[in-house]
N, C-alpha and C positions, 0 to 999 in steps of 0.2 A: 504493500500500500504506500510506503514511503516513497518509492521510486516512481509510482504512478503520479502521485501528487507533484513530485519534482518535475516530471515531464509536462504536466498540465500547467504548472507555474510558468515555465519558460515559454510555452505556447501563448499563454495569456500575456506574459510580459512583452512580447513582441507585437502584440496587436496595436495598431496605431490608435492613439487617443485614449488608451486604457487609463482609468483612474480607479483607485481603491478607496481613498478617503473622501471622495466626492469633490475634491478640488482639481483644477485643470493643470496638467503638465503636458508639454509637447510629446509626441510619440517617440519611442525608442530612446528614452532618457538613459536606460540601463541596458547594456548588452554584454555579451562575452565575445572577445576576439583574441585569438592567439593565446589562450590560457589566462586571460586577464579580464577582470571586471572593468567595464568602462562606463562612466557616468558623464554624459554630455551636459554641461551646465552653461546657461546663458547668464552673464553677469548683469544683465538688465532686468532680471526677474524681480518681482515685487516680494514683499514679506509673505504674502499668502502662498506664493509659489515656492519660496524657500522653505516654509513650514511644511508644505506638501512633500517636498523632496526629503526632508527629514523623516516625516511620518511614514511615507510609503516605502522607503528603502532602509529604515532603521539606521540612518547615518547620524553621527554625533553632531549636535546642534552647534557646539563651539567650533568644530572643524568647518562646518558650512559657513559660519560667519567669517572665519579667517580666510577661507577660499575667496570670498567676495572682497576681503581686505587685501588680497594679493599674495598670501602665503602659498608656497609651492611644495612643501614636504611635511608629512605628518607621520608619527609612529603611535599607533593605537593598538593596545592589547598585543604588543610585540610584533605587529605587522606594519609594513611601510606602505603609505599611500603617497602618490605623486600627482602633481597637477601640471598639465602640459597646455600651453596657450595655443589656440587654433587661429584666432584673429583677435581684434580689439575687444570684442564682447563675448567671446566663447572660449571655454576651456574644457579639457577632458580630465577627469579624475580617474586614476587607474590603481588597481591592486591585484596582484596575482591570485588566482583561484587555488588556494592551498588548503584552507581549513574547512572541514565539513561543517563545523559549528556555525560558520558565517552563513552558509546556505540555509541551515536549519533555522537560524534566527530570522532570515527573510521569510521562510515558510510560516513561522509563527506570526509575524506581522500581517502576512497576507491572508492566511487561512486559519490561524490558531492551531496548526497541526502539531507544533512542537513547543512545549512550554520551556522558555529559556530566559533566565535573568540577564539584565544588561551587565556587561563586564567591562570595567575600565581599570586604569592603573590605580593602585592604592589599597590593595588587600594587605592585611596585616599578617605576614608570614612569620613563622618562628616564634620562639619563646620571648615573652616580654616580662622582665624581672621587676621593674620598678618605674614609676612615673608619677608626675603630679602636674596640675594645670597652671598655666600662666595667662590669666586674662587681664587685659588692660581695664576692662569694665565687665560687668556681669552679663556677657552675651549668652552665657549658659548658666542655668540654675540647677543644682543637683540637690534634691531633698527627698523626703519620704514619698512625694508624689511622682518621682521619676526624674528624668532629665529633660529640662525645658530649653530648647534652642530658640534664640531670638535674633531677629535681624532688624536693625533700626533704619529708618528712612525708606526710600523707594516707595513713597506713598502713591505714586502714579503707576506702579507696576501692576500688571494684570494677573500674573501668576508667579508665585515663588515656591520652588520645590527644594526639599532637603534630600540629598543623596549622600550615601557613604558606605563604608565597609559593613555597616549593620544591616543594609538591605541590598547588598550586591550592586550598589551604585545604580539602582533602578531610578529612572528619570520620571516616573509617573506616580509611584505608590505613596509618597509622603508629601502631601500638599500642605503648606503652611497657611495659617489663618491670619487675617489682617485685623488688628485692633488699633484704630486711629492710624498712626504712622508706624506701627510696630507689627512685624510678622513673627508668629511664634507657633511652636508645636511641641508637645510633650511625648516622650517615648519611655518605655520601660526597658532599660538596658542593664545587663548583668555587668559586674565589675570587669574592667579590662581596658584595652587600648583600642581606639577607633579613629578612622579617618573620615572627614566629611567635607562637603562643599554646599553652597547655595546655588540654585539655578534661577536667575531672575529674568523672566521673559526669554528664556532660552540661552542666556549668557551665564556661563559657569564662573564662580568667584569663591575665593576662600574667605574665611571670617576675619575681617581686618581687626576685630577686637580681641582676637586670640593670638598671643605671641608665639605659640607652638605651631610650627609648620614643618612639612617635609616635602621634598620634590615629588611631583605626581607622575613623573616619567614622561611627560609630554611638554616639558618646558614651563609648567606652572607649579602651583603649590597645593597641597592638601592641608587643611587644618587638622590638628591632632587633639583628641580628647581622651582623658583618662577618667573612667568612672571608678571612684575610690572604693576600697574595701577596708581601709584602716585610717585612723587619724592619730598622728603623733601629737601628744599634749604635754605641756609642762606648766604647772601652776606656779604662780608667784613670779619672782624676778621682774617686778614691775619697773625697776630702775635699769634693767639691761637694755642696751641699744641694739643687740643682735643675738638671735638664737638660731642655731643651725642643727639639723639632725644628720649624722653621718653613720654609715654602717656597711655591712658586707654587701648590701643590695646596690650601693653606688660607689663601691671601691673606696669607702672611707673618705670621700672628697669633702674637705672642710669648708668649701665655699659654694656648695651646690644647692641644698634643699633648705631654704630659709623659712622659718616659722613666722606666722603673723600674730600680732598681739590683739586679742579681742576679748572683752568682758573679763579681764583679769587672768586670761589663759593664753599662753603661746601655743599655736596649733597649726598643723598642716595636714589636710586630707591627702592621702596617697593611694596609689594602687601598688600592692605587693603580691608577687607570685606566691603560690603555695610553697612553703618551705620553712626552714629554720633560719632566722635572721639575727645577727648581732648588731648592736647599735649603741651610740652615745649621743648626748646633747652637747653642743659647744656653746657656752654662754659667755659672750664677750671674750672669746679665745680660750676659755677654760673648759676642758673636757670633763663631763660628769655622767654617771649612770642615771637612769630614769628613777627618780625617788619614789614613783608610784608603782614600779614594777619590781617585785621581790625576786624574780628569776634572773640570776646572773651567772656568768661563767668566766673563769680565769683566762686571760689572754697571754700572748708570748712576752708581754712587757711586765708580767707579774702584777698587773692590775686586773680589773674586771670590766666586762661588757654586759649590758642588759641583753636579754634573750627574748625573742618574740617568735612564736610559731603561727603560721597562717595555714588554714586548711586542715583536713583530717589526715592523721598519720597512717602510713602503710607499714605494717610490721614484716620484717624479713626474719626468718628463723632458720638456724642451722642445727639440726638434731645431732646429738652425740658430741664427740671430741671433748670429753670431760677432762682429759689430761692436758689439753692445750693451755698455754699460759696467756696468749694474746690472740684474739680473733678480730679482724676488721672486715668491713664491707667496702668495696670500691666499685664504681660503675660510671656510666655516662651521666648520672645525676650529680656526681661530685667530682667530675673531671678526672676520674680514676685515681684519686688521691688515696694512696695506700695507708695513710696514717691519720686521717681526719675523723673517721667514723668508727669508733671502737664499739664492738658488740658486747653485750652484758650477759654474763653467765648466769643461768638459772638451773633448776633441778634436772632438766633433760637436754639442755643444749645452750645455744647462744642466740640472742635476739637484738634487733636494732630497729628503730622507727625512723622512717624517712617521710618528709612532708613534700609530696610531689605534685606538680601540675599534671593534668592529663597528658599522656605521651607514651612513647615506646622507649624502653630502657634495656640496656645490657649491663650485666654486673657479674662479679665474682666475690667469693670469700677468700680471705687471706689468713690462713691458720699457721701461726708461728712462722710466718714468712713464706709459706707455700700457697700459691694461688690455685684455687679449685673452683669448679662450677658447682652450682647448687644441686646436691643429690636429691632434693625433694622437688625439683622442677625439671621435667623432661624436655622442655622447650629450650633449644639453644640456637645460636647463630655462629657461623664461622667453622673453622676446622683446626685441628691440632692445637698448638699453643694459643691460637687466636679464637678458639671456641669459647663463647661466653653464654651464660644463662640469659634468657630473654623474658621480659615481662612487659605487659601492656597495662597501663593504668587508665581506666575509664575509656575503653575503646568506643569510637563513634562510627566506624565503618567496617564492614566485613567483606574482604575480597573473596570471590568464589570463582572457581574454574571447573566447569562441568567436564565429565569424562576423563580421558587419559588414564584409563584403568591400568595400563601396563607401565606407566611411568614410575621410576624409582624415586626421583627427587623433583619437587616442584617448588619454585621460589617466586616471590613477587618483589620487584624492585622499582624504584622511581625517584621522583624529586623529594619524597619524604625521607629517604635515606641516602641521598646523594648518589643514586644509581650504583650502589656497591655491587660488584660483579656476582657475588654469591647470593645477594638478596636476603629476604626474610623467608625462612622455611615455612611452607604451608603444610597443613595437616589433612590427611585423608579422612573424609567423613562420608561413609556410604558410597554414593556414586559420584562424589565430587571432592574437590580440594578446597579448603577454606582457611582464612586467617583473619581474625579480628585485629584491627590496628586503630591507632588514633591518628587522624589526618588534620592538618591545619586548615583554616578557612581559606577559601579561594580555590585556585586551580591546582590539581595534582595530576602529573603525567606519570604513567607507569607501564610496565610490561610484565608478563609471566616468563619464567625460565623453566622449561620442561626438559629435564635431562640434558641441560646445556643449550637448548634451542630457545632463542628469544622470540616470543610471539605477542601480538596484541590480544586484547580481551575479545574473544569472538562474540560475546553477549553484549558488548558495549558499542553502539553505533557511532560514538563520538571519538574522533581521533584527530591528530594533526601531524604534519610532516616535521621531521627533525633534520639536523644538519648532516646526517648520514644518508639522506634521501630515502629513509624508511619512515615508519609511522609509530607514534606513541598513542596509547589509549589515554583519554582525558576524562576526569570527573571533577565536579565543582562541589565544594562543601560550603554551606551557608553558615 
């Protein structure tokens, strides 16, 4: 059915005078020639025609505006678009036909056949350990009612849209409401890091009242928001001129995280990743532990640090080895530090609690200097001296490969593990192979390795070409 719709789409696309949104565009605006998409654009088109171009062909509104402003080169979602002048008033926008998901997004807009979120630069990949907000004024209010985004001015705007990593940069789903000259919207967001922008009558812009920005990958900026899960507070010290918090989460930087004085308390709301954190306050240059936190630990300077844990602990247990003197745990969660996490001996073995973010982890135990895998965990990765026990904390996706009954080894590898050649070993479950993993938000590319042969996922219709002129399967995590 997918390919029938595809053929019908291009037959319809080439019919002179076809319109989908009800607005008029000239015939043959979009064609395919020599393996490239070609959009023929007249620079004298009015706003209605430009809006129709965006709506009918799912083109980025900012790119359209900049084409009419004279820009010739764009990179969107990792793909290059080029503009070639034909005469004084006409240009051709070109992009190679490489990605199946681009075609599918067109099918969604025309027929609603494939449900596909908008995808733009700005997904938050990888672990985020620590962060706090820097607003020039309260453009964002975070309280018990959620997160309220506000945009001041633009009283003559017709539409203001909020888009960000929290909605896959969808350009329609979050419409802000106007109250006098202020546009606002409230969202329920879990603690973490987010990117966002405003779209004012089709024009993308970052939040000028937010000092935190990062490059958006297309020459502009994304505004950065941290939804906090902890507030550092220090009572008293009303005569202090400066209070800073420094800890293991920000490499003990003494001039980074400044607390604000409000209602007799120095405070700073922050986002902290799950884990065990050490910290101190710096009051006018003097380092002190947190007087309200009784949990402390001695440091290498024979003084103490305050200790804070975030999230629920995960207990690792090594049965037996009662004669051992020292047992440690080391893994990807502590940079394989062989001496930082000592295990505690109890009646039947050794235990240690780690405070982990959702993720995929490898680890080993170190028993009196000897590195061993976990005898209580049959799941491992690697071979020989590089074989490690493997553990997934709070998996959010399960890879499944049907069939291949005769295969001895099946692995999955991709951007989530830097394409390691041996991948993560999958487990045989009845008539299929499977492995639950934790995947980050945004795009993940992957392949299966079946007895040494690299294959795409036969059950996943979405893929894209790679630099080796083969294809990688693609999934998107919201």
